[in-house]
C-alpha positions in Angstrom: -0.1 0.0 0.0 1.3 3.4 -0.9 1.7 6.0 1.7 0.5 9.6 1.5 2.2 11.3 4.2 5.3 11.7 6.1 5.1 11.1 9.8 6.9 12.9 12.5 7.0 9.9 14.9 10.3 9.0 16.8 12.4 6.6 15.1 12.2 3.1 16.9 14.9 1.0 15.8 13.7 -2.0 17.8 11.4 -2.2 15.0 14.1 -1.8 12.1 13.7 1.7 11.2 16.5 3.3 9.4 18.9 5.8 10.7 18.1 8.4 8.0 19.8 11.1 9.7 23.1 9.5 10.1 23.7 10.0 13.9 24.7 6.3 14.4 28.2 7.8 15.6 26.8 9.9 18.1 24.5 7.1 19.5 27.4 4.6 19.7 29.8 7.4 21.5 27.0 7.9 23.9 26.0 4.3 24.6 30.1 3.7 25.1 30.1 6.7 27.5 27.3 5.3 29.5 28.7 1.9 30.0 31.8 3.3 31.2 30.5 5.8 33.4 30.7 5.8 37.3 27.3 6.0 38.9 25.0 8.0 39.8 25.0 10.2 36.9 22.5 12.2 35.1 22.5 13.0 31.1 20.5 15.6 29.7 19.6 15.3 26.1 19.3 19.2 24.7 17.4 20.4 21.9 14.4 22.0 20.7 11.0 20.0 20.1 11.4 17.7 17.2 15.1 17.6 17.1 15.2 13.8 17.6 15.6 13.5 21.6 13.0 10.7 21.7 14.6 8.9 18.8 18.1 9.3 20.4 16.7 7.6 23.6 14.7 4.8 21.7 18.3 3.9 20.3 19.9 4.3 23.6 17.5 1.8 25.1 17.7 -0.6 22.5 21.6 -0.5 22.9 22.0 -0.6 26.6 18.9 -2.7 27.8 16.9 -4.5 25.2 18.7 -7.6 24.4 19.2 -10.7 26.7 23.1 -9.9 27.4 22.3 -6.3 28.1 24.2 -4.5 31.0 21.0 -2.7 32.5 17.5 -2.9 33.4 15.6 0.1 31.9 12.7 2.2 33.0 11.0 4.4 30.6 8.7 6.9 31.8 6.8 9.9 29.8 6.2 12.9 31.8 3.5 14.5 29.5 1.4 11.3 30.1 1.6 11.8 33.8 0.8 15.6 33.4 -2.5 15.2 31.2 -5.5 16.4 33.4 -3.5 16.7 36.7 -2.3 19.6 38.8 1.4 20.0 39.4 1.4 18.3 42.9 -0.3 15.1 41.5 2.0 15.1 38.6 4.8 15.3 40.5 4.0 12.6 43.3 2.5 10.3 40.4 5.9 10.2 38.4 8.0 9.4 41.8 5.5 6.9 42.9 5.6 5.5 39.3 9.2 5.2 39.0 9.4 3.2 42.4 6.6 1.1 41.4 8.7 0.0 38.1 11.8 -0.6 40.2 10.1 -2.9 42.6 8.5 -4.7 39.8 11.6 -5.4 37.9 13.2 -6.2 41.5 10.3 -8.6 42.2 10.0 -6.9 45.5 6.9 -8.3 47.6 3.8 -6.1 47.4 3.9 -5.2 51.1 7.3 -3.7 50.9 6.1 -1.8 47.9 3.2 -0.3 49.5 5.4 0.6 52.7 7.6 2.6 50.4 4.5 4.3 48.9 3.2 5.3 52.1 6.8 6.9 53.2 6.7 9.1 50.1 3.1 10.1 50.7 3.9 10.9 54.3 6.8 13.3 53.4 4.6 14.9 50.8 1.9 15.8 53.1 4.1 18.8 54.3 3.9 20.1 50.7 0.3 20.2 50.7 0.3 22.1 54.1 3.1 24.6 53.4 1.3 25.5 50.2 -2.0 25.8 51.8 -0.8 28.0 54.6 1.5 30.4 52.3 -0.9 30.8 49.6 -4.4 30.5 51.5 -7.3 30.3 48.8 -5.0 31.6 45.9 -4.9 29.7 42.8 -0.9 28.5 42.3 0.7 26.8 39.5 3.2 24.5 40.9 4.4 23.7 44.8 5.9 27.2 45.4 9.5 27.8 46.9 8.0 27.5 50.3 6.5 24.0 49.7 9.7 22.7 48.3 12.0 24.3 51.0 9.7 22.2 53.5 10.0 18.9 51.3 13.9 19.4 50.9 14.2 20.9 54.6 15.4 19.3 57.7 12.1 17.8 58.9 12.0 15.6 55.8 15.6 14.9 55.0 15.7 11.8 57.2 12.8 10.0 55.7 13.9 10.8 52.1 17.2 9.6 52.9 15.5 6.3 54.4 13.5 6.1 51.1 16.7 6.5 49.0 18.5 4.0 51.0 15.9 1.4 50.7 15.6 1.8 46.9 19.4 1.6 46.5 19.5 -1.7 48.5 16.4 -2.9 46.3 18.5 -2.1 43.1 21.8 -3.6 44.3 20.2 -6.6 45.4 18.6 -7.0 41.9 21.4 -6.3 39.8 23.5 -8.8 41.8 20.8 -11.5 41.2 20.1 -10.4 37.7 24.3 -9.9 36.7 23.1 -6.3 35.4 25.7 -3.4 35.6 22.6 -1.1 37.0 19.4 0.5 36.1 18.9 3.0 33.6 16.0 5.6 33.4 14.6 7.4 30.7 12.9 10.5 31.4 11.0 11.8 28.3 9.1 14.7 27.3 10.3 17.1 30.1 10.1 19.9 27.9 6.3 19.5 27.3 5.2 19.9 30.7 4.9 23.4 32.7 8.5 24.7 33.0 8.3 25.2 36.7 6.9 21.7 37.2 9.9 20.5 35.2 12.5 21.9 37.6 10.5 20.8 40.6 10.6 17.4 39.2 14.2 17.5 38.5 14.7 18.6 41.9 12.7 15.4 43.5 14.7 13.3 41.2 18.1 14.6 42.4 17.2 14.4 46.1 15.4 10.5 45.7 17.0 9.1 42.9 20.6 9.8 43.3 21.6 6.2 43.7 24.6 4.0 43.2 24.1 1.8 39.9 21.8 4.4 38.3 21.8 6.4 35.2 19.3 8.9 34.4 18.7 10.0 30.6 16.5 13.1 30.6 15.2 14.7 27.7 15.0 18.6 28.5 16.6 21.6 27.1 18.3 24.1 29.2 15.9 27.0 27.9 13.1 25.2 30.0 15.2 25.0 32.7 15.5 28.8 32.6 11.8 29.2 32.2 11.2 27.0 35.2 13.7 29.1 37.3 12.1 32.3 36.5 9.7 32.4 39.3 12.6 31.7 41.7 15.4 33.8 40.2 13.5 36.2 38.1 14.2 36.8 34.1 17.6 35.5 33.0 20.1 38.6 32.9 23.8 39.1 33.3 23.5 39.4 36.8 21.7 36.3 37.9 22.9 34.1 35.0 25.7 32.2 37.5 22.5 31.1 39.5 20.6 29.7 36.5 23.8 27.7 35.5 24.7 26.7 39.1 21.2 24.9 39.1 21.5 23.3 36.0 24.9 21.9 36.7 23.9 20.6 40.3 21.4 18.5 38.6 22.7 17.7 35.3 26.2 15.9 34.9 26.5 15.3 31.5 24.8 17.9 29.0 24.3 16.2 25.5 23.3 18.8 22.6 21.4 17.0 19.8 23.9 17.2 16.7 21.3 18.5 14.6 24.0 20.5 12.4 25.4 17.1 11.5 21.9 15.5 10.3 22.0 14.1 6.7 18.9 15.8 5.6 19.3 15.1 2.0 19.1 11.0 2.9 16.3 11.6 5.1 14.2 13.6 2.6 15.3 11.1 -0.2 13.7 8.2 1.9 10.6 10.1 2.8 9.8 10.9 -0.8 10.4 7.5 -1.8 8.1 6.0 1.0 5.1 8.3 -0.4 6.1 7.3 -3.9 6.8 10.8 -5.0 10.1 9.4 -6.1 10.9 6.1 -7.2 14.3 4.3 -6.1 16.2 4.7 -9.4 15.5 8.5 -9.3 16.6 8.8 -5.5 19.6 6.9 -6.2 20.4 9.0 -9.4 19.9 12.2 -7.2 22.8 11.0 -4.5 
């Protein structure tokens, strides 16, 4: 059947889709880097919408975790799906609980232990609701707010967060020993599609709860999103406060990886696309190379 349009869906290498942009050398380089990295480590794939972040993450997942002899257990989480029709607080907590659930499922942890961990996370987050309500009264608020986040990250909750983190680390350590793996790799997609302040708050939560040995985080988020998300806290980006924005980003992200859009083989992509919709035949396409 002849196709009538070109899709912008992310490339899925596991389905045999071609590398029409010619970025395989970058994929292989990043794969090798991750395989030889010390943990914990967080990598940010940076680029505008449509620059290929999800396609690259699909390839990394295929390279690192989808084969029988792979070194990693992988967890994929689409933050956009979690954010649909939910407020900021529900989105953040659902994402954190979703990650914990995926870890415990892979590690085959009993349901009772998982529920206890859920309970600890929810108990810690009660302070967020309380602090936000006290600080803002009946005002409509988009996000958790600095006061609530300070409460969550403060001394009152730090012991409980450390307890949750230690339990997760032990679960992961036991799991990779049992399954002869190198670690867990988390793919967090579409962070640049959710509200920037919520994306920044999620980065803070991930940093505080999931900075774990044997864990790699690959995030699809651009620095510009972080800037927008930090504006309620630091104000508009300027020469005077630029260092504060950069310091936050550097604290969360160890390895920023810019999508190599200037190296994309656009001609090859266009030829393949035009052949796929029967605008060109194979002979004409090859003649025009």
